[in-house]
LODRENKE-761059 format. One record per residue (C-alpha): residue number from 1; x, z, y; residue in three letters; chain. Coordinates in nm, 4 decimals, always signed. Layout:
N
   num          X          Z          Y   residu   chaine
   NUM          X          Z          Y      ALA        A
...
# end
This chain:
355
   num          X          Z          Y   residu   chaine
     1    +3.0687    +9.9399    +6.5352      MET        A
     2    +2.7311    +9.9609    +6.4698      THR        A
     3    +2.5919   +10.1149    +6.1760      GLY        A
     4    +2.4041    +9.8250    +5.9079      PRO        A
     5    +2.0352    +9.7574    +5.9766      VAL        A
     6    +1.7533    +9.8229    +5.7549      HIS        A
     7    +1.4692    +9.6784    +5.7387      PHE        A
     8    +1.1250    +9.8036    +5.5258      SER        A
     9    +0.9153    +9.6022    +5.3510      ALA        A
    10    +0.6188    +9.7753    +5.5313      GLU        A
    11    +0.7598    +9.6636    +5.8780      GLY        A
    12    +0.8361    +9.2775    +5.7271      LEU        A
    13    +0.4708    +9.2712    +5.6194      ALA        A
    14    +0.3279    +9.4280    +5.9437      GLN        A
    15    +0.5333    +9.1844    +6.1519      GLU        A
    16    +0.4335    +8.8868    +5.9417      ALA        A
    17    +0.1103    +8.9633    +6.0101      LEU        A
    18    +0.1046    +9.0202    +6.3709      GLN        A
    19    +0.2999    +8.6471    +6.3253      MET        A
    20    +0.0376    +8.4995    +6.2009      GLN        A
    21    -0.2457    +8.6647    +6.3935      GLN        A
    22    -0.1009    +8.5134    +6.6928      LYS        A
    23    -0.0553    +8.1439    +6.5311      LEU        A
    24    -0.4297    +8.2031    +6.4603      ALA        A
    25    -0.5370    +8.2721    +6.7577      ALA        A
    26    -0.3508    +8.0205    +6.9191      GLY        A
    27    -0.5486    +7.7348    +6.8048      VAL        A
    28    -0.8336    +7.8757    +6.9785      ASP        A
    29    -0.6224    +7.8831    +7.3041      THR        A
    30    -0.4497    +7.5447    +7.2797      LEU        A
    31    -0.8038    +7.4147    +7.2068      ARG        A
    32    -0.9763    +7.5681    +7.5509      ASN        A
    33    -0.6790    +7.5248    +7.7748      VAL        A
    34    -0.7723    +7.3729    +8.1416      ASP        A
    35    -0.5767    +7.0717    +8.2118      GLU        A
    36    -0.2694    +7.1946    +8.4452      VAL        A
    37    -0.0668    +7.0331    +8.6809      ASP        A
    38    +0.1074    +7.2167    +9.0074      TYR        A
    39    +0.0860    +7.2064    +9.3666      GLY        A
    40    -0.2045    +7.4378    +9.4833      ALA        A
    41    -0.2421    +7.4290    +9.8080      THR        A
    42    -0.4181    +7.1784    +9.9807      THR        A
    43    -0.1782    +6.9286   +10.2044      ARG        A
    44    -0.2294    +6.6059   +10.4291      GLN        A
    45    +0.0137    +6.3120   +10.4470      GLU        A
    46    +0.0998    +6.2911   +10.8310      VAL        A
    47    +0.4619    +6.0555   +10.7504      TRP        A
    48    +0.5821    +5.8017   +10.4821      ARG        A
    49    +0.8587    +5.5794   +10.4762      ASP        A
    50    +0.8201    +5.3735   +10.1500      GLY        A
    51    +0.7989    +5.6047    +9.8945      LYS        A
    52    +0.8965    +5.8795   +10.0925      VAL        A
    53    +0.5972    +6.1159   +10.2277      ALA        A
    54    +0.5559    +6.4203   +10.4789      LEU        A
    55    +0.3566    +6.6055   +10.3731      TYR        A
    56    +0.1874    +6.9117   +10.5856      ARG        A
    57    +0.0533    +7.2306   +10.4095      PHE        A
    58    -0.3407    +7.3537   +10.4882      VAL        A
    59    -0.3575    +7.7228   +10.5013      GLY        A
    60    -0.6978    +7.9434   +10.4780      ASP        A
    61    -0.5959    +7.9660   +10.9005      LYS        A
    62    -0.4213    +7.8225   +11.1667      ALA        A
    63    -0.0379    +7.8812   +11.2412      PRO        A
    64    +0.0768    +8.1000   +11.4657      THR        A
    65    +0.4595    +7.9969   +11.4603      ALA        A
    66    +0.6044    +7.8421   +11.7961      GLN        A
    67    +0.7910    +7.5824   +11.5534      ALA        A
    68    +0.7051    +7.4107   +11.1834      PRO        A
    69    +0.9229    +7.4793   +10.9002      LEU        A
    70    +1.0043    +7.1790   +10.7378      LEU        A
    71    +1.1257    +7.2145   +10.3476      ILE        A
    72    +1.3460    +6.9707   +10.2110      SER        A
    73    +1.3725    +7.0007    +9.8283      TYR        A
    74    +1.6445    +6.8538    +9.5978      ALA        A
    75    +1.5632    +6.5206    +9.4550      LEU        A
    76    +1.5952    +6.5928    +9.0836      VAL        A
    77    +1.2604    +6.7244    +9.0370      ASN        A
    78    +0.9428    +6.7469    +9.2379      ARG        A
    79    +0.9116    +6.9757    +9.5047      PRO        A
    80    +0.6494    +7.1543    +9.4167      TYR        A
    81    +0.7984    +7.4464    +9.2512      MET        A
    82    +0.7966    +7.5746    +9.5699      VAL        A
    83    +0.3936    +7.5573    +9.5284      ASP        A
    84    +0.3668    +7.5773    +9.1407      LEU        A
    85    +0.0599    +7.7692    +9.1698      GLN        A
    86    -0.2062    +8.0154    +9.3249      ALA        A
    87    -0.0543    +8.3686    +9.2372      ASP        A
    88    +0.3136    +8.1759    +9.2489      ARG        A
    89    +0.3591    +8.0171    +9.5863      SER        A
    90    +0.6277    +8.0507    +9.8544      ILE        A
    91    +0.4077    +7.7974   +10.0646      VAL        A
    92    +0.0800    +7.9875   +10.0438      LYS        A
    93    +0.3059    +8.2848   +10.1595      GLY        A
    94    +0.4516    +8.1123   +10.4191      LEU        A
    95    +0.1010    +7.9867   +10.5534      LEU        A
    96    -0.0609    +8.3501   +10.5338      ALA        A
    97    +0.2418    +8.5042   +10.7592      ARG        A
    98    +0.1409    +8.1767   +11.0311      GLY        A
    99    +0.4326    +7.9754   +10.9319      GLU        A
   100    +0.3702    +7.5860   +10.9896      ASP        A
   101    +0.4664    +7.4158   +10.6727      VAL        A
   102    +0.5554    +7.1129   +10.5460      TYR        A
   103    +0.7456    +6.9440   +10.2686      VAL        A
   104    +0.9674    +6.6082   +10.2074      ILE        A
   105    +0.8000    +6.4073    +9.9201      ASP        A
   106    +1.1141    +6.1926    +9.8125      TRP        A
   107    +0.8646    +6.0038    +9.5186      GLY        A
   108    +1.0018    +5.7990    +9.2433      TYR        A
   109    +1.3038    +5.5597    +9.2830      PRO        A
   110    +1.2459    +5.2359    +9.0721      ASP        A
   111    +1.5119    +4.9506    +9.0626      ARG        A
   112    +1.3956    +4.8876    +9.4023      SER        A
   113    +1.5729    +5.1699    +9.5322      ASP        A
   114    +1.8373    +5.1157    +9.3487      ARG        A
   115    +2.1129    +5.0804    +9.6239      PHE        A
   116    +1.9450    +5.3437    +9.8205      LEU        A
   117    +2.2631    +5.5569   +10.0127      THR        A
   118    +2.3167    +5.9703   +10.1439      LEU        A
   119    +2.2762    +5.8020   +10.4740      GLU        A
   120    +1.9336    +5.6327   +10.3742      ASP        A
   121    +1.8100    +6.0055   +10.2431      TYR        A
   122    +1.9708    +6.2451   +10.5202      ILE        A
   123    +1.9426    +5.9902   +10.8451      GLU        A
   124    +1.6618    +5.7715   +10.7259      ARG        A
   125    +1.4195    +5.9989   +10.4975      PHE        A
   126    +1.4892    +6.3599   +10.6449      LEU        A
   127    +1.6016    +6.2704   +10.9892      GLY        A
   128    +1.2510    +6.0561   +11.0319      GLY        A
   129    +1.0880    +6.3327   +10.9041      ALA        A
   130    +1.2257    +6.5566   +11.1534      VAL        A
   131    +1.2084    +6.3304   +11.4881      ASP        A
   132    +0.8359    +6.3086   +11.3883      HIS        A
   133    +0.7554    +6.6393   +11.3718      LEU        A
   134    +0.9421    +6.6793   +11.7176      ARG        A
   135    +0.7527    +6.4338   +11.8583      LYS        A
   136    +0.4174    +6.5620   +11.6774      ALA        A
   137    +0.4647    +6.8824   +11.8175      HIS        A
   138    +0.6768    +6.8163   +12.1651      GLY        A
   139    +0.9764    +6.9989   +12.0713      LEU        A
   140    +1.3303    +6.9519   +12.0832      ASP        A
   141    +1.4342    +7.1280   +11.8041      ALA        A
   142    +1.2270    +7.2389   +11.4384      ILE        A
   143    +1.3567    +7.4615   +11.2085      ASN        A
   144    +1.4362    +7.3586   +10.8577      LEU        A
   145    +1.4517    +7.4706   +10.5106      LEU        A
   146    +1.6375    +7.3127   +10.2891      GLY        A
   147    +1.6387    +7.4429    +9.8805      ILE        A
   148    +1.9643    +7.3116    +9.6337      CYS        A
   149    +2.0249    +6.9632    +9.7251      GLN        A
   150    +1.8053    +6.9360    +9.9767      GLY        A
   151    +2.0475    +7.2626   +10.1121      GLY        A
   152    +2.3231    +7.0586   +10.1463      ALA        A
   153    +2.1274    +6.7415   +10.2936      PHE        A
   154    +1.9950    +7.0087   +10.5293      SER        A
   155    +2.3497    +7.1429   +10.6251      LEU        A
   156    +2.4589    +6.7750   +10.6708      CYS        A
   157    +2.2078    +6.6840   +10.9058      TYR        A
   158    +2.2044    +6.9951   +11.0905      SER        A
   159    +2.6356    +6.9567   +11.1373      ALA        A
   160    +2.5251    +6.5913   +11.2646      LEU        A
   161    +2.2576    +6.6788   +11.4571      HIS        A
   162    +2.2168    +7.0256   +11.5996      PRO        A
   163    +2.0061    +6.9497   +11.8693      ASP        A
   164    +1.7137    +6.9140   +11.6747      LYS        A
   165    +1.7455    +7.2277   +11.4443      ILE        A
   166    +1.6323    +7.5354   +11.5895      LYS        A
   167    +1.7135    +7.7314   +11.2432      ASN        A
   168    +1.8654    +7.6549   +10.9858      LEU        A
   169    +1.7647    +7.8368   +10.6075      ILE        A
   170    +1.9492    +7.7482   +10.2997      THR        A
   171    +1.8163    +7.8645    +9.9714      MET        A
   172    +2.0398    +7.8346    +9.6330      VAL        A
   173    +2.2035    +7.5442    +9.7949      THR        A
   174    +2.5465    +7.4406    +9.6916      PRO        A
   175    +2.8102    +7.5237    +9.9405      VAL        A
   176    +3.1937    +7.5015    +9.7339      ASP        A
   177    +3.1124    +7.3388    +9.4277      PHE        A
   178    +3.4476    +7.4060    +9.2637      HIS        A
   179    +3.4232    +7.7848    +9.2110      THR        A
   180    +3.5881    +7.8708    +8.8541      ALA        A
   181    +3.1493    +7.9643    +8.7347      ASP        A
   182    +2.9930    +7.5965    +8.7919      ASN        A
   183    +2.9644    +7.5262    +8.4728      MET        A
   184    +2.7780    +7.1892    +8.6189      LEU        A
   185    +3.0548    +7.1342    +8.8591      SER        A
   186    +3.3368    +7.1323    +8.5812      ASN        A
   187    +3.1277    +6.8809    +8.3618      TRP        A
   188    +3.1073    +6.6248    +8.6631      THR        A
   189    +3.4679    +6.6523    +8.8193      ARG        A
   190    +3.5910    +6.4192    +8.5318      GLU        A
   191    +3.2970    +6.1966    +8.4962      ILE        A
   192    +3.4130    +5.8230    +8.5463      ASP        A
   193    +3.0876    +5.8262    +8.8228      VAL        A
   194    +3.1993    +5.4415    +8.8873      ASP        A
   195    +3.1343    +5.3558    +8.5675      LEU        A
   196    +2.8282    +5.5537    +8.5324      PHE        A
   197    +2.6794    +5.4215    +8.7494      VAL        A
   198    +2.7442    +5.0418    +8.7477      ASP        A
   199    +2.6339    +5.0564    +8.3802      THR        A
   200    +2.2857    +5.2446    +8.4448      LEU        A
   201    +2.2123    +5.1660    +8.7543      GLY        A
   202    +1.9623    +5.4251    +8.8078      ASN        A
   203    +2.0173    +5.7130    +8.6639      VAL        A
   204    +1.7398    +5.8082    +8.3918      PRO        A
   205    +1.5570    +6.1755    +8.4484      ALA        A
   206    +1.5349    +6.2347    +8.0906      ASP        A
   207    +1.9800    +6.2252    +8.0805      LEU        A
   208    +1.9802    +6.4287    +8.3957      MET        A
   209    +1.7874    +6.6914    +8.2199      ASN        A
   210    +1.9299    +6.6742    +7.8930      TRP        A
   211    +2.2262    +6.7533    +8.1085      CYS        A
   212    +2.0558    +7.0864    +8.2930      TYR        A
   213    +1.8827    +7.1867    +7.9346      LEU        A
   214    +2.2538    +7.1758    +7.7899      THR        A
   215    +2.3787    +7.4648    +8.0061      LEU        A
   216    +2.1637    +7.7501    +7.8603      LYS        A
   217    +2.0895    +7.5690    +7.4960      PRO        A
   218    +2.0033    +7.8381    +7.2923      TRP        A
   219    +1.7612    +7.9877    +7.5693      ARG        A
   220    +1.6363    +7.6657    +7.7213      LEU        A
   221    +1.6098    +7.4665    +7.3438      PHE        A
   222    +1.5219    +7.7602    +7.1490      ALA        A
   223    +1.4714    +8.1143    +7.2849      GLN        A
   224    +1.1620    +8.0328    +7.5107      LYS        A
   225    +0.9514    +7.8321    +7.2086      TYR        A
   226    +1.0065    +8.0838    +7.0021      VAL        A
   227    +0.8903    +8.3566    +7.2859      GLY        A
   228    +0.5696    +8.1283    +7.3259      LEU        A
   229    +0.4702    +8.2901    +7.0024      VAL        A
   230    +0.4142    +8.6060    +7.1581      ASP        A
   231    +0.1730    +8.4690    +7.4216      ILE        A
   232    -0.0364    +8.1866    +7.1984      LEU        A
   233    -0.3230    +8.4467    +7.2368      ASP        A
   234    -0.3151    +8.4808    +7.6465      ASP        A
   235    -0.5172    +8.1582    +7.7935      LYS        A
   236    -0.3855    +8.2193    +8.1608      LYS        A
   237    -0.0350    +8.2671    +7.9979      ALA        A
   238    -0.0215    +7.9638    +7.8085      VAL        A
   239    -0.1528    +7.7919    +8.0979      GLU        A
   240    +0.1196    +7.9218    +8.3130      ASP        A
   241    +0.4140    +7.8374    +8.0334      PHE        A
   242    +0.3219    +7.4846    +8.0190      LEU        A
   243    +0.2765    +7.4576    +8.3849      ARG        A
   244    +0.6070    +7.5335    +8.3923      MET        A
   245    +0.7106    +7.2484    +8.1566      GLU        A
   246    +0.4932    +7.0113    +8.2899      LYS        A
   247    +0.6976    +7.0669    +8.6490      TRP        A
   248    +1.0216    +7.0491    +8.4131      ILE        A
   249    +1.0157    +6.7337    +8.2485      PHE        A
   250    +0.8390    +6.5635    +8.5538      ASP        A
   251    +1.1757    +6.4171    +8.6875      SER        A
   252    +1.2565    +6.1181    +8.9008      PRO        A
   253    +1.5021    +5.8543    +8.8201      ASP        A
   254    +1.7912    +5.9452    +9.0741      GLN        A
   255    +1.9392    +5.6176    +9.3112      ALA        A
   256    +2.2503    +5.4713    +9.1898      GLY        A
   257    +2.4108    +5.4426    +9.5052      GLU        A
   258    +2.3313    +5.8308    +9.6329      ALA        A
   259    +2.3632    +5.9746    +9.3028      PHE        A
   260    +2.7438    +5.7801    +9.2670      ARG        A
   261    +2.8467    +5.9278    +9.6656      GLN        A
   262    +2.6664    +6.2521    +9.5697      PHE        A
   263    +2.8974    +6.3194    +9.2598      ILE        A
   264    +3.2464    +6.1997    +9.4315      LYS        A
   265    +3.1939    +6.3813    +9.7896      GLN        A
   266    +3.0193    +6.6612    +9.6794      PHE        A
   267    +3.1295    +6.7577    +9.2915      TYR        A
   268    +3.4608    +6.6056    +9.2490      GLN        A
   269    +3.5294    +6.5814    +9.6255      GLY        A
   270    +3.4116    +6.9459    +9.7421      ASN        A
   271    +3.3832    +6.8237   +10.0925      GLY        A
   272    +3.1858    +7.0729   +10.2453      PHE        A
   273    +3.5104    +7.2792   +10.1555      VAL        A
   274    +3.8129    +7.0450   +10.1760      GLU        A
   275    +3.6508    +6.7885   +10.4042      GLY        A
   276    +3.5640    +6.4593   +10.3365      GLY        A
   277    +3.2016    +6.4294   +10.3958      ILE        A
   278    +3.0770    +6.0459   +10.5424      LYS        A
   279    +2.6756    +5.9957   +10.6103      ILE        A
   280    +2.7381    +5.6366   +10.7046      GLY        A
   281    +3.0290    +5.6569   +10.9706      ASP        A
   282    +3.0190    +5.9795   +11.0145      ASN        A
   283    +3.2204    +6.2897   +10.9331      GLU        A
   284    +3.0455    +6.6045   +10.8795      VAL        A
   285    +3.1998    +6.9481   +10.9448      HIS        A
   286    +2.9756    +7.2399   +10.9100      LEU        A
   287    +3.1516    +7.4103   +11.1833      GLY        A
   288    +2.8978    +7.1583   +11.4013      MET        A
   289    +2.6671    +7.4224   +11.2555      ILE        A
   290    +2.5566    +7.6070   +11.5727      GLU        A
   291    +2.2049    +7.7591   +11.5585      MET        A
   292    +2.1388    +8.0392   +11.3137      PRO        A
   293    +2.1491    +8.0615   +10.9592      VAL        A
   294    +1.9691    +8.1975   +10.7064      LEU        A
   295    +2.1322    +8.1774   +10.3940      ASN        A
   296    +1.9352    +8.2882   +10.0145      ILE        A
   297    +2.1040    +8.3020    +9.6802      PHE        A
   298    +2.0124    +8.4052    +9.3410      ALA        A
   299    +2.2170    +8.6792    +9.1903      GLU        A
   300    +2.1243    +8.5530    +8.8300      GLN        A
   301    +2.1833    +8.1481    +8.9056      ASP        A
   302    +2.3513    +7.9482    +8.6540      HIS        A
   303    +2.3054    +7.6015    +8.8769      LEU        A
   304    +2.4159    +7.7419    +9.2004      VAL        A
   305    +2.6584    +8.0460    +9.1539      PRO        A
   306    +2.6007    +8.3174    +9.4239      PRO        A
   307    +2.9795    +8.2176    +9.5101      ASP        A
   308    +2.9421    +7.8763    +9.5459      SER        A
   309    +2.6502    +7.9680    +9.8094      SER        A
   310    +2.8501    +8.2592   +10.0454      LYS        A
   311    +3.1149    +8.0136   +10.1103      ALA        A
   312    +2.8964    +7.8993   +10.3559      LEU        A
   313    +2.9657    +8.2124   +10.5905      LYS        A
   314    +3.3126    +8.1021   +10.6268      GLY        A
   315    +3.2590    +7.7259   +10.7014      LEU        A
   316    +2.9565    +7.7323   +10.9540      VAL        A
   317    +2.9896    +7.7895   +11.3511      GLY        A
   318    +2.7357    +7.9911   +11.4041      THR        A
   319    +2.7856    +8.4224   +11.4999      ASP        A
   320    +2.4284    +8.4317   +11.3846      ASP        A
   321    +2.4312    +8.4198   +11.0526      TYR        A
   322    +2.2076    +8.6622   +10.7830      THR        A
   323    +2.2149    +8.6536   +10.3683      GLU        A
   324    +1.9661    +8.7348   +10.1668      LEU        A
   325    +2.0627    +8.8545    +9.7897      SER        A
   326    +1.7887    +8.7615    +9.5797      PHE        A
   327    +1.8069    +8.9405    +9.2290      ARG        A
   328    +1.6874    +8.6730    +8.9781      GLY        A
   329    +1.7867    +8.2800    +8.8561      GLY        A
   330    +1.7711    +7.9757    +9.0089      HIS        A
   331    +1.3502    +7.9076    +8.9348      ILE        A
   332    +1.2709    +8.2977    +8.9506      GLY        A
   333    +1.3245    +8.3017    +9.3140      ILE        A
   334    +1.0455    +8.0631    +9.3715      TYR        A
   335    +0.7799    +8.2264    +9.0759      VAL        A
   336    +0.8961    +8.5694    +9.0339      SER        A
   337    +0.6186    +8.8077    +9.1483      GLY        A
   338    +0.9192    +9.0326    +9.3159      ARG        A
   339    +0.9702    +8.6812    +9.5092      ALA        A
   340    +0.6098    +8.6190    +9.5751      GLN        A
   341    +0.6910    +8.8835    +9.8209      LYS        A
   342    +1.0604    +8.9182    +9.9268      GLU        A
   343    +1.0824    +8.5501   +10.0541      VAL        A
   344    +0.8483    +8.4712   +10.2835      PRO        A
   345    +0.8701    +8.8320   +10.4115      ASP        A
   346    +1.2255    +8.7752   +10.4764      THR        A
   347    +1.1846    +8.3767   +10.5710      ILE        A
   348    +0.8786    +8.4890   +10.8200      HIS        A
   349    +1.0987    +8.7952   +11.0004      HIS        A
   350    +1.3764    +8.6185   +11.0519      TRP        A
   351    +1.1781    +8.2862   +11.2195      LEU        A
   352    +0.9978    +8.5220   +11.3929      SER        A
   353    +1.3050    +8.7262   +11.5308      GLU        A
   354    +1.4498    +8.3773   +11.7157      ARG        A
   355    +1.0932    +8.2507   +11.7608      ALA        A
# end
């Protein structure tokens, strides 16, 4: 048992004074903060299909890698978490090590995109970007880095087109959607997704954000904003906080038909493990993935638990399988100080050994 907690009048008065000083400083700080945005690295559009664009990142020096690295991010957020700001950019770290980095920007679906399917996203958009890079670089196959849902897309594409992917990297990617600690999966398994999509059409971004925030309600609705008081006298820290908030709430709507298929085949059907994932007329079998695979997961990930990602090892057909366990969470794997060195280093050295 713990003993009673004692509060002194002097201690409470000192804490109140410090709070008052922080709030007073915050008035000046908030008045002087600069406009914040994410996406620190210069990029050039090189290919487009409708709202979906492919960008090439431009580093301070020419790339030395033999094959380009294409990043496929999730649909639910903008892809620039990997390039949030100058001192928190996995992209910048990869460019500095000589990688030639591209990213797919899925755009913002509207009502005209209501009937886009998983086949559109995986074969038409992801496949179109892959084919553009193969042609532009004169290569049979390129390197692919899939993140979160974009990792699930990358697994599907690599299984269907193993001849076009030289090396596959997955980061915080769900594979076994039915692990006991997957709270998001437990929520979605009982949803009548047909009624849901038939009623809403496209799935509103605000609704998706609300679901993600309620996975950790105390931390994400209260604690982080209370903690903001502690940094109100630090202009850079406040700008970093606002930049992250801007990214979190700048979320696209979800194309209704693709959402329906993803929930049914992945979250409800657990198709990577149980089988039954079909992209168009073709069934996905992870055993067809025979290229080298690097699987990176976060130990404290509440959205994609480690066991969900680690299931990949027993499903792929390659003997060249490597895992990196990162000490952090689903967002920390991109933006923490440790991530800035560990993640680009691991990816670059792993790719270099297979060049």
